N, C-alpha and C positions, 0 to 999 in steps of 0.2 A: 514866360513864354515857352511854349512847347512847339518843336518843329521836327520835321523828318526831311532828310536829304537823300537824293538819288544821284549818283555819279554816272554820267554818260561819257564814253570815250568813242571818238569817231574820227574818220579821215575825210579830207576834202581836197579836191584838185581844182586848179584854175590856171589860166594864162593871162598875162597882161598884154593885150593887143596894142600895138603902137609904141611899146616900150623898147628902147634899144639897150638891152641888157639881158642877163641870164634868166630873168623872170618872165621874158616874153614867151618862152616855151612853157608847155603844160608841165606843172609840177604840183606837188601836194604838201599838205600840212597835217599834223596830228593835233587834235583838240581834246580838251577835257572840260566838260560842263557840269557844274554842280547846281542842281535844281532843288531848291528848298521851299517847303510849304509850312507856314507857321500858323498856329492857333493863337490869335492875339487876345481873345476875350476869356481865356481860361482863368478861373479863380483858383489860386493856390495850386497851380499845376494839376487841376482835376480835368479829366477828359469826360465830357458828357457822352451819353449813349450815341453811337454804338461803341465808343471807347477808343477811337483813333482819330488822328488829325485829318487824314485823307486816305482814300483807297490807294494803297501802295501800288497795286496793279495799274490803276489809272495813271498814276505818276510815271510808272515805268514804261507804259505804252503810249504816253503822250495824249491821253484822252481826257 
């Protein structure tokens, strides 16, 4: 199997309305997402034309 992985790092904020504790106020978290795309039908790790698993720019841009 051949695969390509792109790592995304992002921040997100939220508040827990109705919760009686410190998380009721707006606060944030940091996340790391690893998005992988695999080529499952490759024979002997050969990439058919055009020679890549996916368009890396499309993976990077989420398209």
